[in-house]
Residue frames relative to the residue before (quaternion, step in Angstrom):
aa qw qx qy qz dx dy dz
X 1.0000 0.0000 0.0000 0.0000 0.00 0.00 0.00
X 0.4265 -0.6946 0.5204 0.2546 3.55 -0.97 0.87
X 0.6530 -0.5360 0.3703 0.3862 3.56 -1.20 0.60
X 0.6540 0.5190 -0.3319 0.4390 3.61 0.86 -0.86
X 0.6554 0.4964 -0.3078 0.4789 3.61 1.01 -0.79
X 0.6503 0.5218 -0.3099 0.4568 3.56 0.97 -0.89
X 0.6351 0.5274 -0.3212 0.4641 3.58 1.01 -0.84
X 0.6580 0.5106 -0.3088 0.4594 3.58 0.89 -0.95
X 0.6717 0.4941 -0.2983 0.4644 3.57 0.92 -0.90
X 0.6398 0.5220 -0.3264 0.4600 3.59 0.97 -0.84
X 0.6744 0.4964 -0.2926 0.4616 3.59 0.84 -0.99
X 0.6595 0.5059 -0.3004 0.4679 3.57 0.94 -0.88
X 0.6877 0.4788 -0.2804 0.4682 3.59 0.89 -0.94
X 0.6368 0.5151 -0.3292 0.4699 3.60 0.95 -0.85
X 0.6231 0.5395 -0.3299 0.4603 3.57 1.07 -0.73
X 0.6639 0.4898 -0.2957 0.4816 3.56 0.97 -0.85
X 0.6481 0.5118 -0.3165 0.4668 3.60 0.97 -0.84
X 0.6102 0.5989 -0.3417 0.3902 3.56 1.01 -0.84
X 0.6235 0.5449 -0.3487 0.4389 3.56 1.03 -0.70
X 0.6539 0.4937 -0.3092 0.4828 3.59 1.16 -0.52
X 0.6816 0.4736 -0.2732 0.4862 3.59 1.25 -0.40
X 0.6275 -0.5847 0.3289 0.3953 3.56 1.23 0.13
X 0.6576 0.4321 -0.3431 0.5130 3.60 1.16 0.40
X 0.5631 -0.6256 0.4102 0.3511 3.56 -1.13 0.54
X 0.7041 -0.5049 0.3239 0.3800 3.53 -1.30 0.53
X 0.6837 0.4863 -0.2957 0.4569 3.59 0.84 -0.96
X 0.6203 0.5381 -0.3390 0.4590 3.57 0.99 -0.80
X 0.6727 0.4865 -0.2875 0.4776 3.59 0.94 -0.88
X 0.6448 0.5165 -0.3300 0.4567 3.60 1.00 -0.73
X 0.6243 0.5152 -0.3337 0.4832 3.60 1.01 -0.77
X 0.6442 0.5221 -0.3120 0.4637 3.56 0.96 -0.90
X 0.6500 0.5215 -0.3126 0.4559 3.58 0.93 -0.89
X 0.6664 0.5037 -0.3047 0.4575 3.57 0.86 -0.95
X 0.6731 0.4843 -0.3009 0.4709 3.59 0.94 -0.84
X 0.6294 0.5394 -0.3423 0.4424 3.62 1.05 -0.68
X 0.7603 0.3850 -0.2165 0.4763 3.60 0.90 -0.84
X 0.5673 0.5869 -0.3890 0.4271 3.58 1.27 -0.06
X 0.4027 -0.7380 0.4836 0.2436 3.59 -0.70 1.02
X 0.7560 0.2826 -0.1603 0.5683 3.60 1.19 -0.54
X 0.6001 -0.5456 0.4290 0.3977 3.59 -1.20 0.46
X 0.2518 -0.7713 0.5727 0.1168 3.56 -1.18 0.70
X 0.4184 -0.6762 0.5475 0.2607 3.56 -1.25 0.53
X 0.6708 -0.4462 0.3825 0.4523 3.55 -1.31 0.06
X 0.6321 0.5378 -0.3336 0.4472 3.57 0.99 -0.79
X 0.6264 0.5298 -0.3346 0.4637 3.59 1.01 -0.80
X 0.6707 0.5026 -0.2914 0.4611 3.56 0.92 -0.95
X 0.6368 0.5298 -0.3231 0.4577 3.58 0.97 -0.89
X 0.6952 0.4887 -0.2723 0.4514 3.56 0.85 -1.01
X 0.7368 0.4467 -0.2529 0.4400 3.57 0.74 -1.01
X 0.7600 0.3484 -0.1975 0.5119 3.59 1.11 -0.61
X 0.3378 -0.7654 0.4773 0.2687 3.59 1.33 -0.12
X 0.4786 0.6289 -0.4665 0.3972 3.55 0.75 1.11
X 0.6105 -0.5971 0.3935 0.3405 3.56 -1.23 0.50
X 0.6531 -0.5097 0.3972 0.3949 3.55 -1.31 0.40
X 0.6501 0.5266 -0.3134 0.4493 3.58 0.95 -0.88
X 0.6472 0.5178 -0.3055 0.4688 3.55 1.01 -0.86
X 0.6457 0.5027 -0.3135 0.4818 3.58 0.97 -0.86
X 0.6678 0.5262 -0.3025 0.4309 3.56 0.81 -1.04
X 0.6817 0.4934 -0.2831 0.4601 3.58 0.84 -1.01
X 0.7190 0.4520 -0.2585 0.4604 3.59 0.86 -0.95
X 0.5943 0.5392 -0.3630 0.4736 3.60 1.10 -0.61
X 0.6337 0.5314 -0.3242 0.4593 3.57 0.97 -0.87
X 0.6637 0.4939 -0.3003 0.4748 3.59 0.95 -0.88
X 0.6537 0.5091 -0.3163 0.4620 3.60 0.94 -0.83
X 0.6233 0.5107 -0.3333 0.4895 3.59 1.07 -0.69
X 0.6555 0.5095 -0.3087 0.4642 3.60 0.96 -0.85
X 0.6527 0.4911 -0.3020 0.4915 3.59 1.10 -0.65
X 0.4477 -0.6984 0.4491 0.3317 3.60 1.21 -0.34
X 0.5123 0.6671 -0.3974 0.3668 3.58 1.25 0.42
X 0.7659 0.2278 -0.1149 0.5901 3.58 1.25 -0.45
X 0.1642 -0.7764 0.6031 0.0804 3.54 -1.15 0.73
X 0.4423 -0.6205 0.5701 0.3073 3.52 -1.29 0.52
X 0.1488 -0.7758 0.6091 0.0705 3.55 -1.06 0.80
X 0.2477 -0.7512 0.5941 0.1465 3.54 -0.92 0.93
X 0.1074 -0.7718 0.6257 0.0347 3.53 -0.80 1.08
X 0.4520 -0.7157 0.4576 0.2723 3.58 -0.50 1.18
X 0.8025 0.2659 -0.2243 0.4847 3.54 -0.97 0.94
X 0.6517 0.4913 -0.3106 0.4873 3.62 1.26 -0.21
X 0.3483 -0.7407 0.5388 0.1993 3.56 -1.00 0.82
X 0.6360 0.5385 -0.3276 0.4452 3.58 1.13 -0.59
X 0.4631 -0.6335 0.5362 0.3109 3.52 -1.29 0.46
X 0.1674 -0.7646 0.6158 0.0901 3.53 -1.07 0.80
X 0.1768 -0.7860 0.5884 0.0692 3.53 -1.20 0.64
X 0.0380 -0.7734 0.6326 0.0139 3.51 -1.20 0.66
X 0.2701 -0.7445 0.5873 0.1664 3.56 -1.25 0.46
X 0.5974 -0.5403 0.4538 0.3812 3.53 -1.25 0.51
X 0.3163 -0.7739 0.5244 0.1616 3.57 -0.90 0.94
X 0.6139 0.5524 -0.3427 0.4478 3.60 1.20 -0.52
X 0.3679 -0.7780 0.4662 0.2049 3.59 -0.34 1.24
X 0.5749 0.5664 -0.3838 0.4487 3.62 1.14 -0.53
X 0.6730 0.4798 -0.2911 0.4817 3.58 0.92 -0.89
X 0.6163 0.5364 -0.3387 0.4666 3.59 1.04 -0.74
X 0.6840 0.4928 -0.2885 0.4540 3.58 0.82 -1.01
X 0.6815 0.4749 -0.3057 0.4653 3.60 0.88 -0.87
X 0.6257 0.5230 -0.3453 0.4644 3.61 1.06 -0.64
X 0.6385 0.5097 -0.3221 0.4782 3.59 1.00 -0.81
X 0.6353 0.5238 -0.3266 0.4641 3.58 0.98 -0.83
X 0.6546 0.5123 -0.3189 0.4554 3.61 0.89 -0.90
X 0.6846 0.4842 -0.2895 0.4615 3.58 0.91 -0.89
X 0.6598 0.4959 -0.3178 0.4666 3.59 0.91 -0.86
X 0.6162 0.5462 -0.3267 0.4639 3.56 1.07 -0.82
X 0.6878 0.4843 -0.2707 0.4681 3.58 0.89 -1.00
X 0.7437 0.4311 -0.2243 0.4592 3.60 0.92 -0.91
X 0.8095 0.2885 -0.1248 0.4958 3.59 1.05 -0.71
X 0.7456 0.4276 -0.2490 0.4464 3.58 0.61 -1.11
X 0.6840 0.4994 -0.3037 0.4365 3.61 0.79 -0.94
X 0.6646 0.4679 -0.3311 0.4794 3.68 0.89 -0.73
X 0.6220 0.5360 -0.3477 0.4527 3.59 1.06 -0.72
X 0.6631 0.4989 -0.3096 0.4643 3.61 0.91 -0.87
X 0.6255 0.5293 -0.3325 0.4669 3.59 1.04 -0.75
X 0.6522 0.5064 -0.3047 0.4747 3.59 0.97 -0.87
X 0.6646 0.5082 -0.3094 0.4520 3.59 0.90 -0.89
X 0.5784 0.5623 -0.3683 0.4622 3.61 1.11 -0.63
X 0.6847 0.4807 -0.2796 0.4710 3.57 0.92 -0.95
X 0.6862 0.5030 -0.2893 0.4386 3.59 0.95 -0.88
X 0.5888 0.5886 -0.3639 0.4177 3.60 1.16 -0.55
X 0.6881 0.4776 -0.2614 0.4797 3.57 1.14 -0.68
X 0.1118 0.8159 -0.5481 0.1462 3.56 0.47 1.28
X 0.4147 -0.6909 0.5347 0.2547 3.57 -0.97 0.89
X 0.6080 0.5697 -0.4220 0.3574 3.53 -1.19 0.59
X 0.6909 -0.4681 0.3670 0.4109 3.51 -1.41 0.04
X 0.3931 -0.7490 0.4903 0.2099 3.58 -0.56 1.20
X 0.6215 0.5358 -0.3460 0.4549 3.62 1.27 -0.24
X 0.4818 0.6457 -0.4398 0.3970 3.58 1.27 -0.27
X 0.4857 -0.7116 0.4193 0.2861 3.59 -0.69 1.10
X 0.6315 0.5298 -0.3404 0.4523 3.62 1.05 -0.64
X 0.6634 0.4796 -0.2965 0.4920 3.57 0.96 -0.88
X 0.6533 0.5212 -0.3167 0.4487 3.58 0.91 -0.92
X 0.6606 0.5024 -0.3122 0.4623 3.59 0.91 -0.88
X 0.6490 0.5179 -0.3132 0.4610 3.57 0.95 -0.89
X 0.6941 0.4701 -0.2795 0.4680 3.59 0.78 -1.02
X 0.6417 0.5206 -0.3302 0.4562 3.62 0.95 -0.79
X 0.6568 0.5048 -0.3048 0.4700 3.58 0.96 -0.87
X 0.6719 0.4879 -0.2934 0.4737 3.59 0.85 -0.98
X 0.6574 0.5143 -0.3074 0.4570 3.59 0.96 -0.86
X 0.6409 0.5216 -0.3186 0.4645 3.58 1.03 -0.76
X 0.6508 0.4956 -0.3087 0.4853 3.57 0.98 -0.85
X 0.6462 0.5239 -0.3130 0.4582 3.57 0.99 -0.88
X 0.6479 0.5139 -0.3191 0.4629 3.60 0.93 -0.86
X 0.6422 0.5115 -0.3146 0.4765 3.58 0.99 -0.85
X 0.6575 0.5171 -0.2975 0.4602 3.57 0.94 -0.91
X 0.6501 0.5079 -0.3142 0.4698 3.58 1.00 -0.79
X 0.6420 0.5057 -0.3231 0.4772 3.60 1.03 -0.75
X 0.6313 0.5149 -0.3263 0.4793 3.57 1.01 -0.79
X 0.6320 0.5391 -0.3224 0.4538 3.57 1.00 -0.85
X 0.6553 0.5034 -0.3063 0.4726 3.60 0.92 -0.88
X 0.6570 0.5105 -0.3091 0.4606 3.57 0.92 -0.90
X 0.6641 0.4965 -0.3017 0.4706 3.58 0.94 -0.87
X 0.6176 0.5380 -0.3423 0.4604 3.60 1.06 -0.73
X 0.6413 0.5115 -0.3200 0.4740 3.58 0.96 -0.84
X 0.6675 0.5071 -0.3055 0.4516 3.58 0.90 -0.88
X 0.6609 0.5093 -0.3094 0.4561 3.58 0.93 -0.89
X 0.7189 0.4406 -0.2468 0.4776 3.58 0.97 -0.84
X 0.5896 0.6295 -0.3509 0.3647 3.56 1.19 -0.54
X 0.4733 -0.5985 0.5647 0.3144 3.47 -1.31 0.48
X 0.6084 -0.5931 0.3844 0.3610 3.57 -1.00 0.80
X 0.6861 0.4918 -0.2960 0.4470 3.61 0.81 -0.94
X 0.6367 0.5159 -0.3317 0.4674 3.58 1.01 -0.81
X 0.6757 0.5141 -0.3000 0.4350 3.57 0.86 -0.97
X 0.6642 0.4933 -0.3064 0.4708 3.58 0.87 -0.94
X 0.6416 0.5243 -0.3172 0.4613 3.59 0.98 -0.84
X 0.6631 0.4978 -0.2971 0.4736 3.58 0.95 -0.90
X 0.6418 0.5272 -0.3135 0.4602 3.57 1.02 -0.80
X 0.6446 0.5158 -0.3156 0.4679 3.58 0.98 -0.85
X 0.6470 0.5134 -0.3117 0.4697 3.59 0.96 -0.87
X 0.6299 0.5576 -0.3233 0.4333 3.56 1.03 -0.86
X 0.7528 0.4028 -0.2120 0.4756 3.60 0.92 -0.90
X 0.5242 0.6309 -0.4268 0.3808 3.64 1.20 -0.01
């Protein structure tokens, strides 16, 4: 396979995978292109290579910066803004985990805390069932939160080693 074909396939596939990770296809494609580019790219480069509008690039670059996946790069003597993405996939994965945790898991746990505090007779089977279900989900969420915290703080080699031991 030629490099140009491989790049197109990678960008297309990363875009499709991105929708499963909670980001839109174009955002994931921009991220993919920046990850495989050895040099920082401008908005014009992104527009041309991905055949997307300036507005689409601008909006998605802003989101990628907010996610902590893309950085602005200043190139002396250049007036245009340049962008680059982290190349270390471990750092990318841990950053995505931190953002998803902050945007999804933490608000869910906060809501479950509020839902557990139901007024009424705790012996009522409807209240008991509701509280037991919410408490079970909350406990699972807290365990997931702890596991994600360990992964985010872990060194890549330690984590992979621990994972291999787990599956043996």
